[in-house]
C-alpha positions as CSV (number, residue, x, y, z in Angstrom):
1,X,-0.1,-0.1,-0.2
2,X,1.1,3.6,-0.6
3,X,-0.1,6.3,1.3
4,X,0.0,10.1,0.2
5,X,-0.2,12.5,3.3
6,X,-0.7,16.2,3.0
7,X,1.6,16.5,-0.2
8,X,2.4,19.9,-1.7
9,X,4.5,20.8,-4.6
10,X,5.2,24.2,-6.2
11,X,7.3,25.5,-8.9
12,X,8.7,29.1,-8.4
13,X,5.2,30.9,-7.3
14,X,2.8,28.5,-8.8
15,X,1.1,25.8,-6.4
16,X,0.8,22.7,-8.5
17,X,-0.2,20.2,-5.7
18,X,-2.3,21.2,-2.8
19,X,-2.5,19.1,0.3
20,X,-3.0,15.8,-1.5
21,X,-4.1,12.8,0.7
22,X,-4.7,9.4,-0.8
23,X,-4.4,5.7,-0.4
24,X,-3.5,3.3,-3.1
25,X,-4.4,-0.3,-2.0
26,X,-2.7,-3.5,-2.7
27,X,-4.2,-5.8,-5.4
28,X,-6.2,-2.9,-7.0
29,X,-6.0,-0.7,-10.1
30,X,-5.6,2.7,-8.7
31,X,-6.1,5.5,-11.3
32,X,-5.3,9.0,-11.3
33,X,-7.1,11.1,-13.7
34,X,-7.6,14.8,-14.6
35,X,-7.3,17.4,-17.3
36,X,-4.0,18.2,-18.6
37,X,-2.0,20.5,-16.3
38,X,-4.3,19.3,-13.3
39,X,-1.1,18.1,-11.7
40,X,-1.5,14.3,-11.9
41,X,1.7,13.8,-13.9
42,X,3.7,15.9,-11.1
43,X,1.9,13.6,-8.4
44,X,3.0,10.4,-10.2
45,X,6.5,11.9,-10.4
46,X,6.6,12.9,-6.7
47,X,5.3,9.2,-5.8
48,X,8.2,7.5,-7.7
49,X,10.8,9.8,-6.6
50,X,11.4,11.7,-9.8
51,X,10.4,15.1,-8.2
52,X,10.7,16.0,-4.4
53,X,7.6,17.4,-2.8
54,X,7.9,20.6,-0.7
55,X,6.0,19.0,2.1
56,X,3.9,16.1,3.2
57,X,4.6,12.1,3.3
58,X,5.0,9.3,1.0
59,X,4.7,6.1,2.7
60,X,5.3,2.7,1.1
61,X,4.0,0.2,3.4
62,X,4.9,2.7,6.4
63,X,8.2,3.4,5.0
64,X,8.4,7.4,4.5
65,X,10.4,7.5,1.1
66,X,11.3,11.1,1.9
67,X,12.9,10.5,4.9
68,X,14.8,7.3,3.6
69,X,18.6,7.4,3.0
70,X,20.3,6.8,-0.3
71,X,20.8,3.1,0.4
72,X,17.1,2.6,1.5
73,X,15.8,4.4,-1.4
74,X,17.8,2.4,-3.8
75,X,16.5,-0.7,-2.1
76,X,12.9,0.4,-2.6
77,X,13.2,1.5,-6.2
78,X,14.1,-2.3,-6.8
79,X,10.7,-2.9,-5.7
80,X,9.1,-0.6,-8.3
81,X,8.0,-1.6,-11.9
82,X,7.5,1.2,-14.3
83,X,5.6,1.3,-17.6
84,X,6.3,4.4,-19.7
85,X,3.9,6.1,-22.0
86,X,6.1,5.3,-25.0
87,X,7.2,1.8,-24.0
88,X,10.7,3.0,-23.7
89,X,12.2,-0.2,-25.2
90,X,15.9,-0.2,-26.3
91,X,15.6,-0.3,-30.1
92,X,19.1,-1.9,-30.2
93,X,18.1,-5.0,-28.0
94,X,15.9,-7.8,-28.7
95,X,12.6,-8.4,-26.9
96,X,14.2,-10.9,-24.7
97,X,17.2,-8.6,-24.0
98,X,14.9,-6.0,-23.1
99,X,13.0,-8.0,-20.5
100,X,16.3,-9.1,-19.2
101,X,17.8,-5.8,-18.6
102,X,16.7,-5.0,-15.1
103,X,17.5,-8.5,-14.1
104,X,20.9,-7.9,-15.4
105,X,21.2,-4.8,-13.4
106,X,19.9,-5.7,-10.2
107,X,19.5,-9.6,-9.9
108,X,22.4,-11.7,-8.5
109,X,21.0,-14.9,-10.1
110,X,22.7,-17.0,-12.9
111,X,22.4,-16.1,-16.6
112,X,20.4,-19.1,-16.7
113,X,18.0,-18.3,-14.1
114,X,17.7,-14.6,-15.4
115,X,17.0,-16.0,-18.9
116,X,14.3,-18.4,-17.3
117,X,12.6,-15.6,-15.4
118,X,12.5,-13.3,-18.6
119,X,11.0,-16.0,-20.7
120,X,8.4,-16.6,-17.8
121,X,7.3,-13.1,-18.0
122,X,7.1,-13.0,-21.8
123,X,4.9,-16.1,-21.5
124,X,2.7,-14.2,-19.3
125,X,2.2,-11.6,-21.8
126,X,2.0,-14.2,-24.9
127,X,5.1,-13.0,-26.5
128,X,7.4,-16.0,-26.4
129,X,7.3,-16.2,-30.2
130,X,8.7,-12.5,-30.3
131,X,11.8,-13.0,-28.2
132,X,14.3,-12.7,-30.9
133,X,12.6,-9.8,-32.8
134,X,13.9,-5.9,-32.3
135,X,11.1,-3.4,-31.0
136,X,10.7,-1.8,-34.5
137,X,9.8,-5.4,-35.7
138,X,6.7,-5.6,-33.7
139,X,3.5,-3.6,-33.2
140,X,2.8,-0.9,-30.8
141,X,0.6,-3.2,-28.8
142,X,3.3,-5.8,-28.6
143,X,5.8,-3.3,-27.5
144,X,3.6,-2.2,-24.6
145,X,3.3,-6.0,-23.6
146,X,7.1,-6.2,-23.7
147,X,7.3,-3.1,-21.4
148,X,4.8,-5.0,-19.0
149,X,6.9,-8.1,-19.0
150,X,10.1,-5.9,-18.2
151,X,8.3,-4.1,-15.4
152,X,7.3,-7.2,-13.6
153,X,10.7,-9.2,-14.1
154,X,11.9,-8.5,-10.7
155,X,8.5,-9.2,-9.0
156,X,7.9,-5.6,-7.9
157,X,5.6,-4.8,-5.2
158,X,4.5,-1.4,-6.9
159,X,3.6,-0.8,-10.4
160,X,3.4,2.6,-12.0
161,X,1.7,3.1,-15.4
162,X,2.1,6.4,-17.3
163,X,-0.5,6.4,-19.9
164,X,-0.1,2.9,-20.9
165,X,-2.6,3.1,-23.6
166,X,-1.3,6.1,-25.3
167,X,-1.0,5.8,-29.1
168,X,-3.1,2.4,-29.1
169,X,-6.3,1.5,-31.0
170,X,-9.5,0.9,-28.5
171,X,-9.2,-2.7,-29.1
172,X,-5.4,-3.1,-28.1
173,X,-6.0,-0.6,-25.2
174,X,-8.6,-3.1,-23.7
175,X,-6.2,-5.8,-23.9
176,X,-3.3,-3.8,-22.1
177,X,-5.8,-3.0,-19.4
178,X,-7.0,-6.3,-18.8
179,X,-3.6,-7.3,-18.6
180,X,-2.6,-4.8,-16.1
181,X,-5.5,-5.5,-13.8
182,X,-5.0,-9.5,-14.1
183,X,-1.2,-8.9,-13.4
184,X,-2.0,-6.6,-10.7
185,X,-4.3,-9.2,-8.8
186,X,-1.9,-12.1,-9.5
187,X,1.2,-10.3,-7.7
188,X,-0.9,-8.5,-5.5
189,X,0.8,-5.3,-6.3
190,X,0.0,-1.7,-5.7
191,X,-0.6,-0.5,-9.1
192,X,-1.1,3.2,-9.9
193,X,-2.1,4.2,-13.4
194,X,-2.0,7.9,-14.7
195,X,-4.6,8.2,-17.5
196,X,-7.2,10.3,-19.3
197,X,-8.8,7.2,-21.1
198,X,-12.1,6.9,-20.1
199,X,-12.3,3.4,-21.3
200,X,-9.7,2.4,-18.7
201,X,-11.8,4.5,-16.0
202,X,-14.9,2.5,-16.6
203,X,-13.2,-0.8,-17.3
204,X,-10.6,-1.2,-14.7
205,X,-11.1,1.7,-12.2
206,X,-11.2,-0.1,-8.8
207,X,-10.0,3.1,-7.0
208,X,-10.0,6.4,-8.9
209,X,-8.8,9.8,-7.9
210,X,-9.6,12.9,-9.6
211,X,-7.2,15.7,-9.6
212,X,-8.5,19.4,-10.5
213,X,-6.2,22.3,-10.4
214,X,-3.6,20.7,-8.1
215,X,-6.3,19.5,-5.5
216,X,-7.8,16.0,-5.0
217,X,-11.4,16.8,-6.2
218,X,-13.0,13.4,-5.7
219,X,-12.4,9.8,-5.1
220,X,-14.2,6.6,-5.3
221,X,-14.7,3.5,-7.8
222,X,-15.9,3.1,-11.5
223,X,-19.4,1.9,-10.3
224,X,-19.6,5.2,-8.2
225,X,-18.7,7.5,-11.1
226,X,-22.0,7.4,-12.8
227,X,-23.9,8.4,-9.5
228,X,-21.4,11.1,-8.6
229,X,-23.0,14.7,-8.0
230,X,-19.8,16.5,-8.3
231,X,-20.2,18.9,-11.1
232,X,-16.5,19.2,-11.9
233,X,-16.0,15.3,-12.2
234,X,-19.0,15.0,-14.3
235,X,-17.8,17.7,-16.9
236,X,-14.7,15.8,-17.1
237,X,-16.1,12.2,-17.3
238,X,-19.1,12.9,-19.4
239,X,-17.4,15.3,-21.7
240,X,-18.4,12.7,-24.4
241,X,-22.1,12.8,-25.5
242,X,-22.1,8.9,-25.5
243,X,-21.0,8.6,-21.9
244,X,-23.6,11.1,-20.9
245,X,-26.3,9.2,-22.7
246,X,-25.2,6.0,-21.0
247,X,-25.4,7.8,-17.7
248,X,-28.8,9.0,-18.5
249,X,-30.1,5.6,-19.4
250,X,-28.7,3.9,-16.3
251,X,-30.3,6.4,-14.2
252,X,-33.7,6.1,-15.8
253,X,-33.6,2.2,-15.6
254,X,-32.7,2.6,-11.9
255,X,-35.7,4.8,-11.4
256,X,-37.9,2.2,-13.1
257,X,-36.8,-0.3,-10.5
């Protein structure tokens, strides 16, 4: 579990995060949503240690990341997996070598065991047959699956996903969402996903935090989104006419019952 307590971050005279409090639970897909410039990306960067908050606490299973020494932070970072918006694969490495990269850096296992682990991860994302290919020889969706395999290679306790569906078609996005959700449950990880994809919100949003102008404006589940009376959230979620119609139909059906 990751807890954010009274987190604040500013750049020069601009407050970007204002007294953020949130809990991200184990075994669940925790989503951070919000408009561009709302502060959600800065929040993610603070949580993973790419930015230092001005004040507050970041607790990883009761360990305050902000007060840890250099050695302790390094050990904690080994417990993190990251899926980047662009997949961020190494073009000069094969799919297998990309998945093995963190294992080669951090694992003390033999080469045989490291290779076995990488193959297990590729098998989990159904990409064994692509192990000898290079990133430019596979599709964007396959690249994201390689990124997922690489992210779980060290059996992380925490998984961070920055716009994992960026650049993907709707069908492939659903595959990636389902894969992240299933792996989160299998590994009982604390997964945090930064997204503006409403399909992800409605599909795998077990815990949703909505950020508006640097503040946590709302939190709840995908099932609670449709019944929210928060006007700011509704304007963001139901910007699509189709989603508005779906919501109206569901509320009408509930009234009939």
